[in-house]
Backbone as CSV, one residue per row, in Angstrom:
resi,resn,N_x,N_y,N_z,CA_x,CA_y,CA_z,C_x,C_y,C_z
1,MET,-6.039,-8.759,31.100,-6.969,-9.077,30.025,-6.283,-9.955,28.979
2,ARG,-5.041,-9.591,28.584,-4.339,-10.375,27.564,-4.113,-11.813,28.020
3,ASN,-3.696,-11.980,29.266,-3.465,-13.335,29.756,-4.754,-14.137,29.766
4,ARG,-5.851,-13.507,30.132,-7.128,-14.195,30.150,-7.526,-14.625,28.742
5,LEU,-7.307,-13.761,27.734,-7.634,-14.127,26.358,-6.718,-15.239,25.864
6,ARG,-5.433,-15.155,26.212,-4.494,-16.176,25.772,-4.849,-17.514,26.405
7,ASP,-5.168,-17.496,27.704,-5.506,-18.741,28.399,-6.800,-19.336,27.858
8,ALA,-7.767,-18.493,27.531,-9.059,-18.988,27.052,-8.965,-19.431,25.596
9,GLY,-7.952,-18.959,24.863,-7.781,-19.354,23.473,-8.769,-18.690,22.534
10,GLN,-9.312,-17.567,22.928,-10.272,-16.874,22.064,-10.112,-15.373,22.214
11,GLY,-10.616,-14.639,21.244,-10.543,-13.191,21.270,-11.829,-12.605,21.816
12,PRO,-11.964,-11.308,21.697,-13.184,-10.657,22.163,-14.390,-11.118,21.350
13,PRO,-15.570,-11.003,21.904,-16.774,-11.455,21.202,-16.940,-10.754,19.854
14,GLY,-17.181,-11.533,18.834,-17.424,-11.000,17.501,-16.192,-10.914,16.623
15,PHE,-15.000,-10.903,17.223,-13.793,-10.741,16.413,-13.531,-11.953,15.524
16,ALA,-13.666,-13.139,16.060,-13.389,-14.353,15.276,-14.312,-14.422,14.056
17,ASP,-15.570,-14.072,14.230,-16.506,-14.085,13.099,-16.113,-13.031,12.064
18,PHE,-15.751,-11.844,12.543,-15.305,-10.780,11.638,-14.081,-11.235,10.846
19,ALA,-13.082,-11.770,11.548,-11.831,-12.170,10.901,-12.081,-13.275,9.877
20,ALA,-12.893,-14.246,10.218,-13.169,-15.350,9.295,-13.902,-14.862,8.049
21,ALA,-14.836,-13.951,8.231,-15.621,-13.454,7.095,-14.810,-12.534,6.195
22,ARG,-13.925,-11.724,6.758,-13.218,-10.703,5.992,-11.842,-11.105,5.509
23,TYR,-11.282,-12.186,6.034,-9.906,-12.548,5.699,-9.674,-12.697,4.195
24,PRO,-10.497,-13.431,3.456,-10.229,-13.562,2.014,-10.195,-12.216,1.273
25,SER,-11.119,-11.329,1.580,-11.124,-10.034,0.884,-9.942,-9.174,1.323
26,LEU,-9.508,-9.298,2.576,-8.339,-8.548,3.029,-7.060,-9.075,2.370
27,VAL,-6.979,-10.382,2.148,-5.812,-10.942,1.460,-5.780,-10.448,0.013
28,ARG,-6.948,-10.410,-0.655,-6.983,-9.897,-2.029,-6.517,-8.446,-2.064
29,LEU,-7.017,-7.636,-1.128,-6.596,-6.236,-1.061,-5.096,-6.146,-0.789
30,GLY,-4.608,-6.918,0.150,-3.183,-6.903,0.468,-2.324,-7.311,-0.708
31,THR,-2.799,-8.289,-1.482,-2.071,-8.730,-2.666,-1.989,-7.607,-3.690
32,LEU,-3.086,-6.906,-3.871,-3.074,-5.785,-4.813,-2.197,-4.641,-4.311
33,LEU,-2.268,-4.348,-3.023,-1.472,-3.258,-2.471,0.026,-3.548,-2.535
34,SER,0.397,-4.794,-2.279,1.820,-5.126,-2.213,2.375,-5.658,-3.527
35,GLY,1.503,-6.183,-4.384,1.962,-6.765,-5.629,2.421,-8.198,-5.476
36,ASP,2.208,-8.809,-4.319,2.663,-10.169,-4.069,1.675,-10.858,-3.139
37,MET,1.274,-12.094,-3.478,0.271,-12.798,-2.683,0.752,-13.045,-1.253
38,HIS,2.004,-13.426,-1.088,2.499,-13.737,0.247,2.592,-12.490,1.115
39,HIS,3.047,-11.392,0.521,3.065,-10.134,1.273,1.637,-9.665,1.532
40,GLY,0.725,-9.972,0.624,-0.684,-9.638,0.829,-1.258,-10.353,2.039
41,GLU,-0.892,-11.617,2.208,-1.331,-12.356,3.394,-0.758,-11.734,4.662
42,ASP,0.517,-11.340,4.587,1.141,-10.689,5.742,0.418,-9.393,6.086
43,LEU,0.099,-8.597,5.059,-0.623,-7.342,5.299,-1.985,-7.610,5.931
44,ALA,-2.688,-8.615,5.427,-4.012,-8.943,5.983,-3.892,-9.348,7.455
45,GLN,-2.888,-10.149,7.763,-2.713,-10.583,9.147,-2.326,-9.419,10.060
46,MET,-1.457,-8.538,9.558,-1.090,-7.367,10.368,-2.292,-6.447,10.548
47,GLY,-3.108,-6.309,9.496,-4.324,-5.501,9.616,-5.276,-6.081,10.646
48,LEU,-5.457,-7.399,10.621,-6.341,-8.040,11.604,-5.782,-7.913,13.020
49,LEU,-4.474,-7.967,13.158,-3.870,-7.794,14.477,-4.167,-6.402,15.032
50,GLU,-4.046,-5.396,14.171,-4.349,-4.034,14.625,-5.838,-3.863,14.932
51,VAL,-6.693,-4.517,14.166,-8.135,-4.483,14.458,-8.393,-5.133,15.811
52,LEU,-7.726,-6.249,16.082,-7.886,-6.922,17.372,-7.494,-5.997,18.522
53,LYS,-6.386,-5.280,18.345,-5.932,-4.355,19.394,-6.946,-3.244,19.636
54,ALA,-7.632,-2.816,18.575,-8.572,-1.695,18.687,-10.031,-2.172,18.751
55,TRP,-10.250,-3.459,18.916,-11.606,-4.022,18.831,-12.569,-3.357,19.813
56,HIS,-12.122,-3.046,21.005,-13.007,-2.432,22.003,-13.539,-1.078,21.532
57,ARG,-12.779,-0.373,20.683,-13.251,0.908,20.138,-14.092,0.717,18.884
58,LEU,-13.820,-0.347,18.145,-14.443,-0.539,16.836,-15.741,-1.324,16.879
59,HIS,-15.936,-2.121,17.906,-17.109,-2.996,17.931,-18.021,-2.597,19.064
60,PRO,-19.283,-2.493,18.873,-20.083,-2.734,17.685,-20.349,-1.489,16.852
61,GLY,-19.986,-0.299,17.320,-20.381,0.917,16.617,-19.464,1.367,15.490
62,GLY,-18.236,0.877,15.437,-17.278,1.333,14.434,-17.298,0.489,13.172
63,ASP,-16.304,0.714,12.347,-16.183,-0.023,11.084,-14.818,-0.711,11.065
64,PRO,-14.732,-1.924,11.607,-13.436,-2.599,11.654,-12.863,-2.907,10.272
65,GLY,-13.713,-3.102,9.271,-13.229,-3.349,7.913,-12.485,-2.148,7.362
66,ALA,-13.052,-0.962,7.554,-12.399,0.263,7.087,-11.092,0.492,7.843
67,TYR,-11.103,0.200,9.133,-9.897,0.354,9.935,-8.795,-0.566,9.411
68,ALA,-9.140,-1.810,9.106,-8.163,-2.762,8.578,-7.607,-2.281,7.237
69,ARG,-8.474,-1.749,6.377,-8.012,-1.258,5.070,-7.041,-0.095,5.223
70,VAL,-7.331,0.819,6.149,-6.436,1.959,6.377,-5.086,1.474,6.894
71,VAL,-5.115,0.556,7.861,-3.866,0.022,8.407,-3.057,-0.656,7.314
72,MET,-3.707,-1.461,6.493,-3.013,-2.186,5.428,-2.425,-1.228,4.394
73,THR,-3.179,-0.182,4.057,-2.682,0.801,3.087,-1.452,1.505,3.626
74,ARG,-1.477,1.888,4.886,-0.329,2.577,5.477,0.890,1.656,5.569
75,LEU,0.649,0.392,5.921,1.761,-0.554,5.987,2.360,-0.800,4.605
76,ALA,1.513,-0.893,3.591,2.014,-1.100,2.219,2.804,0.114,1.750
77,ALA,2.325,1.310,2.073,3.045,2.528,1.693,4.392,2.589,2.402
78,LYS,4.416,2.214,3.667,5.659,2.221,4.431,6.647,1.209,3.851
79,ALA,6.159,0.036,3.498,7.033,-0.993,2.912,7.569,-0.538,1.560
80,GLY,6.773,0.198,0.807,7.202,0.678,-0.498,8.274,1.741,-0.426
81,ARG,8.394,2.407,0.718,9.419,3.438,0.877,10.776,2.858,1.276
82,ARG,10.793,1.579,1.651,12.060,0.955,2.017,12.945,0.811,0.790
83,ARG,14.218,0.941,1.004,15.170,0.866,-0.102,15.247,-0.547,-0.658
84,TRP,15.373,-1.562,0.172,15.481,-2.934,-0.292,14.099,-3.560,-0.327
85,ARG,13.756,-4.217,-1.401,12.418,-4.751,-1.576,12.371,-6.278,-1.524
86,GLY,13.454,-6.918,-1.155,13.439,-8.375,-1.076,13.937,-8.996,-2.357
87,GLU,13.366,-10.125,-2.715,13.811,-10.837,-3.904,13.534,-10.014,-5.152
88,THR,14.383,-10.215,-6.145,14.183,-9.579,-7.438,13.640,-10.629,-8.386
89,PRO,12.448,-10.417,-8.937,11.886,-11.421,-9.834,12.711,-11.556,-11.103
90,THR,12.712,-12.743,-11.662,13.452,-12.975,-12.897,12.655,-12.480,-14.088
91,ALA,13.356,-12.235,-15.172,12.691,-11.753,-16.378,11.906,-12.865,-17.055
92,VAL,12.417,-14.079,-16.986,11.753,-15.202,-17.633,11.083,-16.053,-16.561
93,LEU,9.785,-16.165,-16.667,9.023,-16.944,-15.711,8.628,-18.276,-16.338
94,PRO,8.388,-19.281,-15.511,7.921,-20.546,-16.075,6.546,-20.356,-16.710
95,ASP,6.207,-21.246,-17.635,4.921,-21.168,-18.316,3.805,-21.377,-17.309
96,THR,2.941,-20.382,-17.152,1.833,-20.475,-16.208,0.492,-20.375,-16.899
97,THR,0.479,-20.515,-18.218,-0.781,-20.393,-18.933,-1.652,-21.597,-18.640
98,CYS,-2.910,-21.355,-18.575,-3.889,-22.402,-18.341,-4.734,-22.510,-19.593
99,ALA,-4.624,-23.619,-20.274,-5.380,-23.794,-21.514,-6.866,-23.651,-21.233
100,GLY,-7.508,-22.791,-22.010,-8.942,-22.605,-21.853,-9.340,-21.663,-20.734
101,HIS,-8.370,-21.013,-20.136,-8.667,-20.109,-19.024,-8.158,-18.708,-19.347
102,GLY,-8.657,-18.141,-20.431,-8.219,-16.822,-20.877,-8.442,-15.744,-19.838
103,ASP,-9.572,-15.809,-19.138,-9.847,-14.794,-18.122,-8.842,-14.872,-16.985
104,LEU,-8.463,-16.089,-16.607,-7.477,-16.262,-15.549,-6.125,-15.724,-16.002
105,ASP,-5.742,-16.025,-17.244,-4.480,-15.517,-17.774,-4.483,-13.989,-17.809
106,ALA,-5.595,-13.407,-18.237,-5.691,-11.941,-18.288,-5.603,-11.344,-16.888
107,ALA,-6.250,-11.986,-15.921,-6.195,-11.490,-14.545,-4.773,-11.573,-13.988
108,LEU,-4.085,-12.674,-14.286,-2.709,-12.816,-13.818,-1.795,-11.796,-14.483
109,ASP,-2.014,-11.544,-15.780,-1.223,-10.523,-16.478,-1.458,-9.147,-15.856
110,ALA,-2.715,-8.831,-15.578,-3.035,-7.536,-14.973,-2.390,-7.417,-13.597
111,GLN,-2.423,-8.498,-12.831,-1.822,-8.465,-11.503,-0.309,-8.296,-11.606
112,ARG,0.330,-8.954,-12.574,1.776,-8.804,-12.762,2.127,-7.368,-13.153
113,MET,1.348,-6.793,-14.079,1.628,-5.413,-14.496,1.433,-4.455,-13.337
114,LEU,0.402,-4.677,-12.520,0.158,-3.838,-11.354,1.316,-3.956,-10.362
115,ALA,1.822,-5.164,-10.183,2.923,-5.386,-9.243,4.206,-4.695,-9.689
116,GLU,4.367,-4.480,-10.990,5.578,-3.844,-11.499,5.569,-2.325,-11.348
117,LEU,4.418,-1.758,-11.032,4.344,-0.307,-10.837,5.064,0.098,-9.557
118,PRO,5.584,1.315,-9.500,6.122,1.814,-8.229,5.021,1.822,-7.164
119,THR,5.401,1.606,-5.930,4.428,1.478,-4.843,3.430,2.635,-4.775
120,PRO,3.848,3.900,-4.844,2.850,4.977,-4.747,1.796,4.913,-5.857
121,GLN,2.218,4.563,-7.070,1.260,4.468,-8.174,0.330,3.273,-7.980
122,ARG,0.881,2.141,-7.531,0.051,0.955,-7.298,-0.983,1.233,-6.203
123,LEU,-0.566,1.894,-5.128,-1.497,2.192,-4.035,-2.644,3.079,-4.511
124,VAL,-2.310,4.084,-5.314,-3.348,4.990,-5.814,-4.357,4.224,-6.670
125,LEU,-3.879,3.364,-7.561,-4.796,2.614,-8.420,-5.682,1.670,-7.613
126,VAL,-5.096,0.990,-6.636,-5.892,0.062,-5.825,-6.954,0.819,-5.035
127,LEU,-6.561,1.920,-4.416,-7.532,2.678,-3.629,-8.619,3.293,-4.512
128,ARG,-8.232,3.834,-5.650,-9.209,4.498,-6.529,-10.139,3.506,-7.229
129,PHE,-9.567,2.423,-7.779,-10.358,1.569,-8.648,-10.775,0.249,-8.021
130,TRP,-10.041,-0.268,-7.063,-10.435,-1.508,-6.398,-11.368,-1.191,-5.231
131,LEU,-10.969,-0.207,-4.409,-11.816,0.169,-3.270,-12.823,1.251,-3.632
132,ASP,-12.712,1.805,-4.842,-13.645,2.810,-5.349,-13.695,4.053,-4.460
133,LEU,-12.529,4.488,-3.977,-12.459,5.710,-3.181,-12.394,6.911,-4.113
134,SER,-12.881,8.025,-3.638,-12.786,9.257,-4.418,-11.341,9.756,-4.377
135,GLU,-11.046,10.745,-5.214,-9.697,11.320,-5.205,-9.386,11.920,-3.837
136,GLN,-10.367,12.588,-3.252,-10.175,13.205,-1.934,-9.920,12.141,-0.863
137,ASP,-10.723,11.064,-0.853,-10.541,10.004,0.132,-9.199,9.298,-0.050
138,THR,-8.792,9.108,-1.296,-7.501,8.482,-1.580,-6.376,9.374,-1.075
139,ALA,-6.484,10.677,-1.314,-5.464,11.617,-0.836,-5.362,11.577,0.688
140,GLU,-6.497,11.531,1.357,-6.482,11.461,2.824,-5.872,10.157,3.309
141,ALA,-6.203,9.041,2.650,-5.673,7.742,3.067,-4.154,7.675,2.896
142,LEU,-3.645,8.326,1.862,-2.208,8.284,1.590,-1.447,9.466,2.176
143,GLY,-2.170,10.445,2.704,-1.501,11.605,3.284,-0.835,12.484,2.251
144,CYS,-1.492,12.671,1.112,-0.941,13.517,0.061,-2.051,14.409,-0.490
145,SER,-1.733,15.239,-1.459,-2.733,16.142,-2.023,-3.541,15.440,-3.115
146,VAL,-4.678,16.029,-3.458,-5.516,15.503,-4.533,-4.762,15.568,-5.860
147,GLY,-3.979,16.615,-6.063,-3.178,16.738,-7.277,-2.170,15.603,-7.416
148,THR,-1.589,15.202,-6.296,-0.659,14.080,-6.319,-1.373,12.798,-6.709
149,VAL,-2.569,12.609,-6.174,-3.368,11.430,-6.530,-3.653,11.436,-8.030
150,LYS,-4.030,12.586,-8.566,-4.335,12.684,-9.994,-3.107,12.380,-10.849
151,SER,-1.972,12.946,-10.491,-0.776,12.727,-11.313,-0.289,11.279,-11.211
152,ARG,-0.345,10.690,-10.010,0.068,9.289,-9.870,-0.875,8.372,-10.645
153,THR,-2.166,8.679,-10.617,-3.133,7.872,-11.360,-2.852,7.963,-12.849
154,SER,-2.621,9.173,-13.339,-2.342,9.373,-14.753,-1.093,8.628,-15.188
155,ARG,-0.014,8.745,-14.401,1.245,8.067,-14.750,1.088,6.547,-14.707
156,ALA,0.390,6.066,-13.686,0.212,4.615,-13.551,-0.603,4.051,-14.711
157,LEU,-1.674,4.727,-15.076,-2.501,4.247,-16.185,-1.723,4.297,-17.503
158,ALA,-0.915,5.341,-17.691,-0.093,5.427,-18.908,0.919,4.281,-18.952
159,THR,1.510,3.958,-17.822,2.467,2.853,-17.754,1.780,1.529,-18.066
160,LEU,0.589,1.327,-17.503,-0.145,0.083,-17.758,-0.561,-0.027,-19.221
161,ARG,-0.993,1.080,-19.809,-1.367,1.063,-21.235,-0.161,0.710,-22.109
162,ALA,0.983,1.295,-21.797,2.189,1.019,-22.580,2.610,-0.442,-22.426
163,ALA,2.525,-0.974,-21.218,2.881,-2.379,-20.995,1.921,-3.304,-21.740
164,ALA,0.636,-2.977,-21.725,-0.349,-3.790,-22.440,-0.108,-3.732,-23.945
165,ALA,0.258,-2.565,-24.449,0.538,-2.437,-25.884,1.776,-3.244,-26.272
166,ARG,2.824,-3.206,-25.430,4.026,-3.998,-25.706,3.708,-5.493,-25.701
167,LYS,2.892,-5.911,-24.753,2.517,-7.329,-24.674,1.706,-7.733,-25.894
168,ALA,0.765,-6.896,-26.312,-0.051,-7.204,-27.491,0.817,-7.269,-28.743
169,GLU,1.784,-6.365,-28.860,2.674,-6.359,-30.018,3.538,-7.613,-30.043
170,ALA,4.060,-8.003,-28.887,4.893,-9.209,-28.814,4.072,-10.452,-29.148
171,THR,2.839,-10.486,-28.689,1.963,-11.623,-28.978,1.642,-11.698,-30.462
172,SER,1.357,-10.551,-31.073,1.024,-10.558,-32.499,2.241,-10.949,-33.337
173,ARG,3.440,-10.520,-32.938,4.654,-10.915,-33.651,4.897,-12.416,-33.523
174,ARG,4.687,-12.928,-32.322,4.879,-14.357,-32.091,3.873,-15.172,-32.907
175,ASP,2.609,-14.723,-32.913,1.564,-15.429,-33.668,1.807,-15.330,-35.172
176,ALA,2.321,-14.216,-35.647,2.584,-14.045,-37.076,3.743,-14.921,-37.531
177,GLY,4.674,-15.183,-36.636,5.819,-16.006,-36.966,5.509,-17.489,-36.973
178,ALA,4.417,-17.892,-36.351,4.049,-19.305,-36.303,3.466,-19.730,-37.639
179,ARG,3.875,-20.894,-38.109,3.365,-21.395,-39.382,2.135,-22.259,-39.129
180,PRO,1.089,-22.038,-39.878,-0.083,-22.904,-39.695,0.230,-24.306,-40.205
181,GLU,-0.256,-25.280,-39.492,-0.038,-26.669,-39.912,-1.001,-27.020,-41.024
182,SER,-0.482,-27.739,-42.002,-1.379,-28.203,-43.045,-1.937,-29.535,-42.605
183,GLY,-3.106,-29.836,-42.989,-3.761,-31.065,-42.574,-3.327,-32.268,-43.397
184,VAL,-2.318,-32.109,-44.265,-1.892,-33.188,-45.146,-0.781,-33.982,-44.476
185,ALA,-0.951,-35.291,-44.428,0.085,-36.157,-43.865,1.143,-36.411,-44.925
186,ARG,2.381,-36.464,-44.548,3.474,-36.697,-45.526,4.065,-38.046,-45.353
């Protein structure tokens, strides 16, 4: 079967349409789960590969999207347990502000703060608030207790609130230190 699919250059019926339609949303989910766009793409591709392997069980009666999300969540959790995490980001980043794009800047700030959370806390927040899973469903997806989900959610939200407060304080200090220009030419 594999050789026939490889020779024909196509997958099982319906898979290509599924993959094309769901890829962007799977990359967004992967980016949130991993904290990095490139790792998010890798997670999406690995999720689609596992869906392809299980396509005969999932199509047409199953839910391949849910299967991909579960696979991606487990892969992200596994990657988060590794001791070495790859490159270490620098403290000072190049200026990425977009004039007139406050919503984009806020979204990028939120994504950066989410990426800085420990993997278990980031996974809980993504599953609870991005995928809108219940505490019980999140616990089942992560293989932990509901109490663990609650405590990780609480700690993660407290960390995000503290980071947002520090950022707001730094911004207000920076703005207070700036001198307004007078409109008088000298």
